[in-house]
DRENKEBA-453499 format. One record per residue (C-alpha): residue number from 0; residue in one letter; x, y, z. Coordinates in steps of 0.02 Angstrom, whole numbers, plus 50000, padded with zeros to 5 digits. Last residue first. Layout:
  resi  resn     px     py     pz
   NUM     a      X      Y      Z
...
This chain:
  resi  resn     px     py     pz
   499     l  50654  49742  49292
   498     f  50477  49826  49329
   497     a  50540  50009  49288
   496     l  50613  49958  49117
   495     t  50467  49864  49074
   494     m  50357  50005  49113
   493     l  50467  50118  49001
   492     l  50457  50000  48863
   491     v  50268  49983  48878
   490     c  50258  50173  48883
   489     l  50353  50192  48710
   488     i  50235  50044  48638
   487     m  50087  50166  48686
   486     s  50170  50312  48603
   485     m  50185  50200  48447
   484     t  50010  50153  48435
   483     y  49952  49982  48487
   482     p  49849  49891  48348
   481     n  49660  49889  48352
   480     s  49594  49714  48318
   479     g  49500  49693  48489
   478     y  49567  49720  48656
   477     l  49681  49865  48700
   476     y  49784  49856  48866
   475     k  49763  50032  48940
   474     p  49915  50119  48948
   473     r  49963  50198  49128
   472     c  50130  50308  49100
   471     g  50097  50418  49262
   470     g  50269  50390  49338
   469     a  50356  50245  49239
   468     s  50483  50258  49375
   467     d  50379  50155  49493
   466     s  50500  50057  49583
   465     s  50480  49868  49631
   464     n  50489  49817  49805
   463     s  50298  49764  49817
   462     s  50325  49647  49665
   461     p  50301  49679  49474
   460     a  50292  49503  49399
   459     l  50462  49423  49372
   458     s  50583  49422  49237
   457     t  50690  49290  49215
   456     s  50629  49197  49074
   455     n  50650  49015  48996
   454     v  50459  48983  48998
   453     l  50368  48875  49133
   452     t  50219  48798  49044
   451     g  50052  48821  49112
   450     n  49960  48721  49262
   449     y  49817  48625  49165
   448     g  49762  48503  49293
   447     n  49574  48549  49275
   446     s  49601  48723  49312
   445     g  49791  48796  49317
   444     p  49748  48914  49178
   443     f  49569  48998  49195
   442     i  49426  48921  49114
   441     c  49305  49045  49039
   440     t  49162  48942  48967
   439     g  49061  48987  49119
   438     h  49180  49044  49265
   437     s  49350  49003  49309
   436     p  49412  49082  49477
   435     n  49454  48927  49575
   434     t  49451  48968  49747
   433     t  49624  48912  49827
   432     t  49676  49097  49837
   431     i  49846  49192  49807
   430     i  49842  49380  49813
   429     a  49857  49515  49681
   428     v  49858  49712  49712
   427     g  50027  49721  49802
   426     k  50148  49786  49674
   425     f  50105  49647  49559
   424     d  50112  49512  49704
   423     c  50090  49333  49626
   422     t  50250  49283  49548
   421     g  50362  49323  49696
   420     p  50395  49147  49746
   419     s  50370  49030  49601
   418     k  50199  48971  49557
   417     a  50247  48879  49392
   416     m  50303  49047  49298
   415     k  50144  49011  49178
   414     q  50038  48974  49321
   413     y  50072  49152  49407
   412     y  50074  49237  49232
   411     a  49905  49152  49181
   410     n  49834  49205  49358
   409     f  49886  49380  49346
   408     a  49813  49390  49182
   407     y  49652  49320  49218
   406     t  49635  49425  49383
   405     a  49683  49581  49284
   404     h  49529  49550  49169
   403     a  49406  49515  49300
   402     i  49465  49676  49409
   401     v  49494  49781  49243
   400     n  49315  49767  49178
   399     d  49236  49673  49029
   398     p  49139  49535  49119
   397     q  49151  49457  49007
   396     y  49294  49449  48883
   395     c  49357  49282  48950
   394     p  49282  49162  48826
   393     q  49322  49274  48674
   392     g  49207  49389  48569
   391     q  49303  49537  48629
   390     l  49483  49494  48679
   389     l  49513  49430  48852
   388     s  49547  49248  48789
   387     s  49693  49334  48691
   386     c  49780  49370  48842
   385     d  49932  49252  48813
   384     v  50057  49318  48958
   383     k  50215  49377  48903
   382     g  50251  49476  49055
   381     p  50321  49614  48944
   380     g  50151  49651  48884
   379     c  49999  49552  48943
   378     a  50061  49548  49112
   377     w  50138  49722  49117
   376     d  49966  49800  49041
   375     l  49872  49696  49181
   374     a  49991  49775  49307
   373     a  49958  49955  49259
   372     q  49775  49927  49257
   371     l  49764  49847  49423
   370     l  49872  49999  49493
   369     k  49757  50113  49415
   368     r  49604  50020  49485
   367     d  49680  50031  49661
   366     a  49647  49856  49742
   365     g  49484  49845  49854
   364     d  49495  49656  49842
   363     r  49656  49587  49771
   362     a  49658  49539  49604
   361     v  49685  49336  49587
   360     c  49820  49209  49577
   359     f  49767  49028  49588
   358     t  49805  48889  49702
   357     q  49774  48695  49679
   356     n  49930  48630  49750
   355     t  49839  48505  49870
   354     t  49810  48653  49968
   353     d  49984  48631  50046
   352     n  49908  48689  50200
   351     a  49824  48529  50262
   350     l  49754  48643  50405
   349     v  49621  48514  50461
   348     a  49606  48358  50340
   347     g  49663  48226  50474
   346     a  49818  48198  50568
   345     g  49870  48057  50469
   344     t  50011  48155  50379
   343     l  50019  48321  50456
   342     h  50198  48385  50432
   341     l  50146  48582  50393
   340     i  50187  48664  50244
   339     y  50276  48823  50276
   338     v  50255  49012  50270
   337     p  50093  48952  50162
   336     v  50046  49075  50030
   335     g  49881  49175  50060
   334     n  49938  49344  50019
   333     p  49952  49397  50203
   332     y  50082  49262  50234
   331     f  50025  49089  50302
   330     l  50044  48995  50459
   329     g  50084  49161  50549
   328     w  50198  49185  50707
   327     n  50315  49299  50608
   326     k  50290  49487  50641
   325     e  50325  49476  50833
   324     s  50471  49358  50795
   323     v  50558  49509  50726
   322     l  50555  49604  50876
   321     g  50429  49747  50913
   320     p  50296  49831  50810
   319     r  50161  49730  50704
   318     l  50158  49783  50517
   317     d  50216  49629  50446
   316     e  50082  49530  50535
   315     n  50090  49354  50479
   314     y  49929  49264  50456
   313     l  49820  49131  50536
   312     e  49904  49148  50717
   311     y  49931  49097  50851
   310     i  49857  48922  50849
   309     y  49686  48897  50948
   308     t  49681  48738  51058
   307     s  49556  48613  51116
   306     v  49634  48512  51261
   305     p  49536  48347  51258
   304     v  49521  48237  51399
   303     g  49582  48060  51354
   302     p  49722  48064  51490
   301     h  49686  48204  51615
   300     k  49839  48220  51731
   299     p  49953  48162  51596
   298     t  49873  48261  51465
   297     g  49743  48231  51338
   296     t  49782  48097  51201
   295     n  49626  48177  51100
   294     n  49731  48121  50938
   293     l  49669  48304  50872
   292     v  49781  48393  51008
   291     h  49935  48294  50981
   290     r  49933  48294  50792
   289     i  49901  48493  50798
   288     l  50040  48524  50915
   287     n  50159  48408  50832
   286     s  50139  48505  50671
   285     n  50141  48677  50755
   284     y  50283  48643  50851
   283     t  50388  48558  50687
   282     n  50338  48687  50581
   281     a  50381  48821  50693
   280     n  50554  48743  50736
   279     d  50591  48720  50543
   278     l  50539  48890  50491
   277     t  50653  48964  50628
   276     a  50631  49052  50796
   275     d  50783  48963  50877
   274     r  50908  49094  50853
   273     e  50795  49232  50937
   272     s  50937  49351  50995
   271     a  50998  49380  50810
   270     d  50825  49426  50767
   269     g  50671  49300  50738
   268     k  50583  49202  50616
   267     s  50456  49058  50601
   266     p  50384  49110  50768
   265     w  50303  48958  50873
   264     g  50132  48931  50921
   263     s  49986  48944  51071
   262     e  49844  49050  51111
   261     t  49674  49006  51167
   260     v  49706  48850  51255
   259     v  49542  48772  51323
   258     i  49550  48706  51494
   257     r  49404  48616  51575
   256     i  49327  48651  51739
   255     n  49278  48505  51846
   254     t  49405  48507  51990
   253     f  49392  48672  52083
   252     n  49439  48667  52260
   251     l  49573  48816  52259
   250     a  49722  48689  52248
   249     s  49629  48598  52122
   248     m  49630  48759  52008
   247     a  49824  48754  52022
   246     f  49819  48572  51982
   245     y  49736  48598  51819
   244     a  49831  48750  51771
   243     a  49993  48644  51808
   242     d  49925  48518  51697
   241     v  49911  48635  51563
   240     v  50081  48685  51580
   239     a  50157  48516  51583
   238     d  50061  48457  51434
   237     f  50134  48603  51329
   236     v  50316  48583  51395
   235     n  50337  48413  51318
   234     t  50367  48225  51368
   233     y  50303  48236  51543
   232     h  50296  48070  51660
   231     l  50177  48063  51807
   230     l  50242  47999  51949
   229     t  50121  48093  52060
   228     n  50236  48185  52192
   227     a  50392  48148  52092
   226     d  50326  48248  51933
   225     v  50442  48164  51798
   224     a  50519  48252  51662
   223     e  50563  48136  51522
   222     k  50753  48132  51478
   221     t  50775  47951  51547
   220     p  50627  47892  51455
   219     p  50703  47946  51268
   218     l  50616  48094  51208
   217     p  50514  48118  51062
   216     r  50504  48294  50992
   215     f  50354  48391  51064
   214     l  50443  48557  51014
   213     a  50477  48613  51197
   212     y  50547  48447  51263
   211     d  50663  48451  51094
   210     l  50725  48614  51143
   209     p  50788  48564  51315
   208     i  50718  48654  51459
   207     v  50853  48725  51582
   206     g  50950  48813  51435
   205     n  50925  48984  51502
   204     s  50741  48948  51539
   203     q  50676  49109  51470
   202     m  50679  49056  51283
   201     y  50615  48879  51326
   200     d  50466  48952  51421
   199     y  50435  49093  51288
   198     y  50433  48957  51146
   197     p  50323  48835  51256
   196     y  50181  48968  51238
   195     v  50021  48921  51323
   194     n  49874  49049  51329
   193     l  49739  48996  51439
   192     m  49560  49008  51438
   191     l  49469  48928  51585
   190     y  49306  48839  51515
   189     s  49124  48867  51550
   188     g  48982  48754  51617
   187     t  48898  48916  51682
   186     s  48916  48871  51883
   185     q  49099  48827  51847
   184     l  49156  48963  51754
   183     f  49072  49092  51880
   182     k  49144  48998  52027
   181     l  49317  49006  51936
   180     l  49301  49188  51917
   179     p  49244  49211  52103
   178     v  49408  49119  52150
   177     m  49526  49199  52031
   176     v  49489  49375  52073
   175     p  49507  49386  52257
   174     d  49642  49258  52244
   173     w  49754  49365  52116
   172     s  49882  49403  52250
   171     r  49902  49219  52281
   170     n  49980  49188  52112
   169     f  49895  49037  52055
   168     f  49965  48868  52114
   167     a  50083  48733  52049
   166     q  50145  48595  52173
   165     s  50065  48461  52058
   164     p  50147  48527  51896
   163     p  50310  48491  51954
   162     f  50346  48618  51889
   161     s  50234  48764  51862
   160     d  50296  48854  52018
   159     l  50185  48997  52005
   158     i  50042  49007  51865
   157     i  49984  49183  51832
   156     s  50126  49174  51700
   155     s  50022  49053  51594
   154     s  49942  49210  51523
   153     h  49749  49223  51546
   152     p  49620  49220  51422
   151     t  49435  49267  51502
   150     s  49269  49165  51486
   149     v  49098  49165  51420
   148     k  49012  49007  51328
   147     i  48887  49035  51186
   146     q  48761  48912  51153
   145     r  48685  48891  51316
   144     d  48680  49065  51360
   143     l  48597  49126  51200
   142     n  48423  49143  51274
   141     s  48429  49336  51246
   140     a  48400  49378  51420
   139     v  48530  49236  51470
   138     l  48660  49316  51351
   137     a  48640  49479  51417
   136     s  48662  49418  51594
   135     q  48813  49324  51526
   134     i  48893  49478  51471
   133     f  48856  49559  51636
   132     k  48930  49418  51735
   131     l  49096  49413  51630
   130     a  49116  49611  51659
   129     s  49081  49590  51837
   128     v  49218  49451  51851
   127     l  49339  49572  51773
   126     i  49297  49729  51876
   125     p  49444  49708  52017
   124     a  49562  49662  51872
   123     a  49542  49811  51774
   122     n  49686  49902  51859
   121     p  49799  49742  51815
   120     l  49794  49771  51625
   119     s  49929  49662  51555
   118     t  49951  49534  51694
   117     l  49771  49498  51768
   116     v  49692  49564  51606
   115     e  49778  49423  51500
   114     s  49649  49468  51354
   113     g  49472  49540  51390
   112     v  49319  49456  51382
   111     a  49337  49306  51269
   110     i  49151  49268  51200
   109     g  49119  49103  51139
   108     t  49016  49009  51019
   107     i  48964  49122  50885
   106     n  48889  49035  50729
   105     t  48871  49169  50604
   104     a  48682  49166  50539
   103     p  48605  49128  50701
   102     v  48672  49251  50756
   101     h  48742  49417  50691
   100     a  48647  49556  50773
    99     i  48641  49449  50937
    98     v  48831  49451  50947
    97     n  48910  49607  50918
    96     r  48778  49748  50939
    95     a  48654  49672  51066
    94     v  48799  49591  51160
    93     w  48883  49769  51175
    92     n  48727  49849  51228
    91     a  48689  49718  51351
    90     a  48870  49762  51427
    89     t  48847  49946  51423
    88     a  48687  49918  51509
    87     n  48753  49812  51642
    86     s  48884  49946  51688
    85     q  49047  49952  51770
    84     g  49136  49789  51681
    83     i  49071  49855  51521
    82     g  49145  50015  51539
    81     l  49311  49959  51619
    80     l  49325  49819  51483
    79     q  49318  49921  51317
    78     d  49493  49955  51300
    77     n  49546  49773  51349
    76     p  49448  49713  51192
    75     v  49281  49621  51205
    74     s  49323  49468  51105
    73     v  49232  49356  50980
    72     s  49238  49165  50952
    71     v  49172  49090  50802
    70     q  49125  48920  50751
    69     i  49116  48914  50563
    68     g  48955  48848  50504
    67     t  48981  48954  50340
    66     n  48821  49046  50348
    65     a  48881  49209  50401
    64     l  49084  49216  50413
    63     a  49088  49352  50300
    62     l  48959  49459  50408
    61     l  49067  49420  50561
    60     m  49222  49480  50477
    59     a  49137  49642  50412
    58     r  49064  49685  50590
    57     d  49233  49653  50687
    56     a  49204  49580  50856
    55     d  49369  49593  50929
    54     y  49518  49487  50949
    53     l  49436  49349  50840
    52     r  49455  49172  50861
    51     i  49415  49044  50733
    50     h  49347  48872  50730
    49     r  49312  48758  50580
    48     i  49462  48774  50489
    47     n  49450  48654  50325
    46     q  49597  48733  50240
    45     a  49508  48778  50096
    44     k  49360  48840  50202
    43     l  49472  48946  50306
    42     l  49559  49020  50162
    41     a  49395  49078  50083
    40     v  49345  49139  50241
    39     v  49506  49267  50249
    38     q  49476  49303  50067
    37     t  49296  49362  50115
    36     p  49355  49458  50260
    35     s  49491  49561  50147
    34     p  49664  49507  50160
    33     m  49766  49555  50323
    32     d  49873  49694  50383
    31     s  49722  49805  50404
    30     l  49647  49667  50513
    29     d  49775  49705  50665
    28     t  49759  49598  50802
    27     g  49763  49413  50721
    26     l  49646  49280  50663
    25     n  49685  49170  50794
    24     v  49652  48984  50732
    23     g  49560  48829  50786
    22     i  49603  48647  50823
    21     f  49479  48548  50906
    20     a  49469  48418  51032
    19     d  49330  48288  51043
    18     q  49183  48284  51149
    17     d  49132  48211  51325
    16     a  49307  48184  51396
    15     s  49256  48216  51577
    14     v  49354  48314  51700
    13     a  49323  48257  51887
    12     s  49379  48066  51844
    11     v  49568  48127  51821
    10     a  49565  48211  51995
     9     l  49485  48057  52082
     8     l  49625  47949  52006
     7     f  49750  48063  52063
     6     f  49699  48090  52231
     5     l  49684  47888  52245
     4     l  49865  47874  52175
     3     i  49925  48004  52304
     2     l  49837  47912  52450
     1     a  49909  47745  52397
     0     m  50081  47817  52390
């Protein structure tokens, strides 16, 4: 027993706690299913999110993140890995184009080379370490190697016999990759990237893992999992998996490499076979995860050593194929509305996603002008919004364009309807933001405590499910003293029927 305790104390001291843990978010794999980069950055700022991980190095996203101070981890996609792993010049070109071109304005601090390569792209495994070394060489040549760390994310499934954690080891067939990889991480002061999904561990355990144990819910001492070799008590799956990775590295004689969790989360919706993919469980898991990480409690093997974690993911991905759960890992819908309000009292300001109720409805960047015009006409007509501030000579007349006028009308309707679900869509051309769109003397409803008054009405703004039987009838909302003509009134009536 004395030898076991001595080993444990030495292992604990090997990984230092020299900085606080952080919570970051993964942006997602399909940027076409998300708001514009500027709207993404506005949400990150509003939620005080200071760390974000991209699954590529999207130029527009990196430009939008410039001068924000947000720490960014970019990625080499798997489909580019073979080229980079076989050519130092290709790696240098990738770094020049995707990193050097953006720093220091964009605060890039990490590069993830590939994603779960050993389990998802095993044919690329032999060149994985070469790819990391080539990327590192390009950073050294540009004097960026101290600022930017290079690593590669792994699925936790590369760990075998993960409980008890003290007996865990990496799949031996990957030793020719893992040993040089860990040597690289150790020599560069980088960290092991690990994807940890208690949801899948729970789902695949056939009832062996209790739901409360997966969700960080408090357990009575008799229900805690105990590692018989170390006598360490585990109250949640997350800590057990992270410690299993630490012990697996120790089995290969690496004891001073920190772990960063690059993906973790819980889906908020699933199909009939995924009954525990619920809003309540997703809220519980992510709220408890955030508190656990930000409290710097560490793990039983390394108490007090931070385990910085990126939540998967910022937005739901409605276009993602596969099971229902695959589309529903996000903290927010693509229009910026929280999927659920996290329970974060006392956990700090990060991801306080109720946004203190200061939300506004604005025209979506890049929206079709004709659709904007039709939605504007609806809001100022059948939607019964007071658009008098948009008349010539009034405070919100300038700028005199459909985007600015639609933004005012959309927000006025959204506030008038008390921000009810579905009242900021307008057939997909509107989006919710926490940035106050007021400008000059044009004060938008919802600003300075004014939220509008809910009227006794059952009509909702045009949604993405509305049919467009009004066809080509796109009357322009007339400002000034000119009255509507009879033909325009007829068009408005037709649009009303189409949107109801």
